C-alpha positions as CSV (number, residue, x, y, z in Angstrom):
1,M,-18.6,2.8,5.4
2,T,-20.6,0.6,3.0
3,L,-21.3,1.0,-0.7
4,I,-24.8,2.2,0.1
5,D,-23.4,4.8,2.5
6,V,-21.1,6.2,-0.1
7,I,-23.8,6.4,-2.8
8,N,-26.2,8.2,-0.4
9,L,-23.7,10.5,1.3
10,F,-21.7,11.6,-1.7
11,D,-24.3,11.6,-4.5
12,T,-23.2,15.0,-5.9
13,D,-20.0,16.6,-6.8
14,E,-20.5,19.4,-4.2
15,K,-20.8,16.9,-1.4
16,C,-17.6,15.1,-2.5
17,R,-15.7,18.3,-2.7
18,E,-17.0,19.3,0.8
19,I,-15.5,16.3,2.5
20,L,-12.3,16.6,0.5
21,V,-11.9,20.2,1.8
22,R,-12.4,19.1,5.4
23,L,-9.9,16.3,5.0
24,R,-7.3,18.3,3.2
25,W,-7.5,21.5,5.3
26,P,-8.8,20.7,8.7
27,A,-7.4,24.0,10.1
28,G,-8.7,26.1,7.2
29,V,-8.0,26.4,3.4
30,E,-4.5,27.2,2.5
31,C,-2.8,27.8,-0.9
32,P,-1.0,24.7,-2.3
33,R,1.7,27.0,-3.7
34,C,2.7,29.4,-0.8
35,K,0.8,27.7,2.1
36,M,-0.9,31.0,3.0
37,P,-4.6,31.2,4.0
38,A,-7.0,31.4,1.0
39,V,-10.7,32.3,0.6
40,E,-13.5,30.7,-1.3
41,L,-14.8,32.6,-4.4
42,A,-18.5,33.1,-5.0
43,T,-18.6,31.0,-8.2
44,A,-20.7,28.0,-9.4
45,K,-17.6,25.8,-9.3
46,Q,-15.9,25.7,-5.9
47,L,-12.8,27.8,-6.4
48,F,-10.4,29.2,-3.8
49,Y,-8.2,32.3,-4.2
50,C,-4.9,33.2,-2.6
51,K,-4.2,36.9,-2.7
52,D,-0.5,36.4,-1.6
53,C,0.4,34.7,-4.8
54,D,-2.6,35.6,-6.9
55,Y,-3.6,31.9,-7.5
56,Q,-6.9,30.3,-8.0
57,F,-7.3,26.6,-7.2
58,T,-9.7,23.8,-6.3
59,V,-9.5,21.2,-3.6
60,T,-8.2,18.7,-6.1
61,A,-5.3,20.9,-7.3
62,A,-1.9,19.3,-6.9
63,T,-3.3,16.0,-5.6
64,I,-3.9,12.5,-7.0
65,F,-7.2,13.8,-8.4
66,N,-5.4,16.5,-10.5
67,D,-6.6,17.0,-14.1
68,S,-9.1,14.1,-13.8
69,H,-12.3,14.3,-15.9
70,L,-13.8,11.4,-14.0
71,P,-16.7,12.4,-11.7
72,L,-15.7,12.5,-8.0
73,Q,-18.6,10.1,-7.2
74,K,-16.9,7.4,-9.3
75,W,-13.5,8.2,-7.7
76,F,-15.2,7.6,-4.3
77,L,-16.8,4.4,-5.3
78,A,-13.5,3.0,-6.7
79,T,-11.7,4.0,-3.5
80,L,-14.2,2.1,-1.4
81,L,-14.0,-0.9,-3.6
82,L,-10.2,-1.1,-3.3
83,C,-10.4,-0.4,0.5
84,E,-12.9,-3.2,1.1
85,A,-11.6,-5.8,-1.3
86,K,-9.5,-8.0,1.1
87,K,-7.6,-9.6,-1.8
88,G,-7.6,-6.5,-4.0
89,M,-9.7,-5.7,-7.1
90,S,-8.6,-5.8,-10.7
91,A,-8.8,-2.9,-13.1
92,N,-11.1,-5.0,-15.3
93,Q,-13.5,-5.4,-12.4
94,I,-13.5,-1.7,-11.7
95,K,-14.1,-1.1,-15.4
96,R,-17.2,-3.3,-15.4
97,T,-18.5,-1.9,-12.0
98,L,-18.1,1.8,-12.8
99,G,-18.8,1.7,-16.5
100,V,-15.5,3.2,-17.6
101,S,-12.8,2.2,-20.1
102,Y,-10.0,-0.2,-19.1
103,K,-7.4,2.5,-19.5
104,T,-9.3,4.8,-17.1
105,A,-9.8,2.1,-14.6
106,W,-6.2,1.0,-14.7
107,Y,-4.9,4.6,-14.2
108,L,-7.6,5.2,-11.5
109,C,-6.5,2.2,-9.5
110,H,-2.8,3.1,-9.7
111,R,-3.4,6.6,-8.5
112,I,-5.3,5.3,-5.5
113,R,-2.4,2.9,-4.8
114,A,0.1,5.7,-5.1
115,A,-1.8,7.5,-2.3
116,M,-1.5,4.4,-0.2
117,K,2.3,4.6,-0.1
118,E,3.4,5.7,3.3
119,A,6.6,7.7,3.6
120,D,7.1,7.8,7.4
121,Q,6.6,4.6,9.3
122,P,7.5,3.8,12.9
123,M,10.2,1.3,13.6
124,L,8.9,-2.2,14.4
125,D,9.4,-3.5,17.9
126,G,8.5,-6.4,20.2
127,T,8.4,-9.8,18.5
128,V,9.1,-9.3,14.8
129,E,8.7,-12.0,12.1
130,M,10.6,-11.8,8.8
131,D,10.5,-14.0,5.8
132,E,10.9,-14.0,2.0
133,T,8.7,-15.3,-0.8
134,Y,8.8,-15.4,-4.6
135,V,6.0,-14.2,-6.8
136,G,5.2,-14.3,-10.6
137,G,6.9,-16.1,-13.4
138,K,7.8,-19.8,-13.7
139,Q,10.9,-21.7,-12.8
140,R,12.4,-23.3,-15.8
141,N,15.3,-25.8,-16.3
142,P,17.2,-24.8,-19.4
143,G,19.3,-28.0,-19.2
144,R,22.6,-29.0,-17.7
145,G,21.0,-29.4,-14.3
146,K,20.7,-25.6,-13.5
147,A,17.3,-24.1,-13.0
148,T,16.5,-20.4,-13.7
149,T,13.6,-18.4,-12.4
150,N,11.6,-15.3,-13.5
151,K,10.2,-14.8,-10.1
152,E,10.4,-11.6,-8.1
153,V,11.6,-11.5,-4.4
154,V,9.2,-10.0,-1.8
155,I,10.5,-9.5,1.7
156,G,7.9,-9.5,4.5
157,I,8.4,-8.1,8.0
158,R,5.6,-8.1,10.5
159,Q,5.5,-7.1,14.1
160,R,3.4,-9.6,15.9
161,N,0.0,-8.0,16.7
162,G,1.3,-5.0,14.8
163,D,2.1,-3.6,11.4
164,L,3.2,-5.4,8.2
165,R,5.8,-4.3,5.7
166,F,6.3,-5.7,2.2
167,F,9.3,-4.9,0.0
168,H,10.1,-5.8,-3.6
169,A,13.8,-6.8,-3.2
170,E,16.5,-7.5,-5.7
171,D,17.5,-10.7,-3.9
172,A,17.4,-12.4,-0.5
173,K,21.1,-12.1,0.3
174,K,22.4,-11.1,3.7
175,G,23.2,-7.5,2.6
176,T,19.7,-6.9,1.3
177,L,18.1,-8.5,4.3
178,A,20.3,-6.4,6.7
179,K,19.3,-3.2,4.9
180,Y,15.6,-3.9,5.5
181,I,16.2,-4.8,9.1
182,R,18.2,-1.7,9.7
183,E,15.6,0.6,8.1
184,N,12.5,-1.0,9.7
185,V,13.3,-2.8,12.9
186,S,14.2,-1.1,16.2
187,Q,17.5,-1.9,17.9
188,D,15.4,-2.5,21.1
189,V,13.4,-5.3,19.4
190,E,12.8,-8.3,21.7
191,V,13.4,-11.0,19.1
192,I,13.5,-11.4,15.3
193,I,12.1,-14.8,14.2
194,T,13.0,-16.2,10.7
195,D,13.3,-19.5,9.0
196,E,16.7,-21.1,8.6
197,L,17.8,-19.3,5.4
198,P,21.7,-19.1,5.8
199,A,21.7,-15.4,5.1
200,Y,19.6,-14.4,8.2
201,P,22.2,-14.8,11.1
202,S,24.6,-12.3,9.4
203,A,21.8,-10.0,8.4
204,V,20.3,-9.9,11.9
205,G,23.7,-9.2,13.5
206,D,23.7,-8.6,17.3
207,L,19.8,-8.5,17.6
208,R,18.2,-11.5,19.4
209,H,17.4,-14.1,16.8
210,K,15.3,-17.2,16.8
211,T,14.6,-19.6,13.9
212,V,12.2,-22.3,12.9
213,N,13.4,-25.2,10.7
214,H,10.9,-25.5,7.9
215,N,13.0,-28.1,6.2
216,A,12.5,-30.4,9.2
217,K,8.7,-29.7,9.0
218,E,8.9,-27.5,12.1
219,Y,6.5,-24.6,11.8
220,V,6.0,-23.6,15.5
221,R,7.5,-24.4,18.8
222,Y,7.3,-22.9,22.3
223,E,10.2,-21.7,24.5
224,N,9.3,-20.6,28.0
225,G,5.8,-19.9,26.9
226,A,6.9,-17.8,23.9
227,C,5.7,-18.9,20.4
228,I,8.5,-19.2,17.9
229,S,7.1,-19.2,14.4
230,T,6.8,-17.1,11.2
231,N,3.1,-18.0,10.7
232,T,1.7,-14.5,10.9
233,V,4.0,-13.0,8.2
234,E,3.3,-16.1,6.1
235,S,-0.4,-15.6,6.4
236,A,0.1,-12.1,5.0
237,F,2.1,-13.7,2.1
238,S,-0.9,-16.1,1.5
239,L,-3.2,-13.1,1.2
240,L,-0.9,-11.4,-1.2
241,K,-0.7,-14.5,-3.4
242,R,-4.4,-15.0,-3.4
243,G,-4.7,-11.5,-4.6
244,I,-2.3,-12.1,-7.4
245,I,-3.8,-15.4,-8.5
246,G,-7.5,-14.6,-7.9
247,S,-7.8,-10.8,-8.5
248,W,-4.9,-9.3,-10.4
249,H,-3.8,-12.5,-12.2
250,K,-0.6,-10.9,-13.5
251,I,1.7,-8.2,-12.0
252,S,4.7,-6.7,-13.8
253,A,7.9,-6.3,-11.8
254,K,7.7,-2.6,-12.5
255,H,4.4,-2.1,-10.7
256,L,4.8,-4.8,-8.1
257,P,5.8,-2.2,-5.4
258,A,2.5,-0.4,-5.9
259,Y,0.5,-3.5,-5.3
260,L,2.6,-4.3,-2.2
261,D,1.8,-0.8,-0.9
262,E,-1.9,-1.3,-1.5
263,M,-1.9,-4.7,0.3
264,T,0.0,-3.4,3.4
265,F,-2.0,-0.2,3.6
266,R,-5.2,-2.2,3.7
267,F,-3.9,-5.0,5.9
268,N,-2.6,-2.6,8.6
269,R,-6.0,-0.8,8.7
270,R,-8.3,-3.8,8.4
271,K,-9.9,-3.1,11.7
272,D,-10.1,0.7,11.2
273,A,-13.8,1.8,10.9
274,N,-12.5,5.0,9.1
275,L,-10.5,3.2,6.5
276,F,-12.4,4.9,3.6
277,L,-12.0,8.4,5.0
278,D,-8.4,7.7,5.9
279,T,-7.7,6.7,2.3
280,L,-9.4,9.9,1.0
281,R,-7.2,11.9,3.3
282,H,-4.1,10.3,1.8
283,M,-5.4,11.0,-1.7
284,V,-5.7,14.8,-1.1
285,T,-2.2,15.0,0.4
286,A,-0.3,12.7,-1.9
287,P,1.6,14.3,-4.9
288,V,0.3,14.2,-8.5
289,L,0.9,11.0,-10.5
290,T,0.7,11.7,-14.2
291,F,0.0,9.0,-16.8
292,E,3.4,9.7,-18.4
293,K,5.2,9.1,-15.2
294,L,3.2,5.9,-14.5
295,T,4.0,4.5,-17.9
296,A,7.5,5.7,-18.3
């Protein structure tokens, strides 16, 4: 799906609503309150009616689009821009491209990111690489030989030739690492590959574990034809940091998880020809995100 395709296919509000109806209710329109079948009313504005709970609603009710006064055409264009921007796109760029205020663009981008958050994800298997990185802030030395840092910890786990997961973590201690391994890596995993951070052996536990020694300038080696490296998860980290430096410029610790969700959602679907429609499908099934909740 290209920008020209979106402009030509969804040039009216009616066409935008039609595709949202098909994506939200592929088996037929149902009430968002009681989940019973509903019918379309003969009105100028596309309205549906549920006789079971006497409720009128539109396709955008109780979704990310809820209570938005922005035309759906601009929603669709912003969604495509975020989907196709490999390193992300800033709210300022969306503001200039769509001709909206910065506040509208910022809120718009965060609602699209909220829809990119995936609740149910399969356990990672096969060869899994895990690493940690630090983003934002600057390391300072307040004196007396002890450095402090304002950086945030990001844990990356990637199944080789498979999905990527990013997590905003409190630290990179063994308990924290073990938690993310337990929640995301299958017990039948072939091998977990990490660097030589001392916390990893205890965190990995009884799972098969291989390491590469970055301190000794070792970044890849081969054992019986198997590649031992963390290069694929580190390449994902590089993409994240290019997004922070080149597109977003600054990310607060509070909203960092949302940007990580966006990056992993896009990365895991980078070869999907239906990425745009898949994102719209998430947007009409994700819960409402109010401005008050976002800025709380």
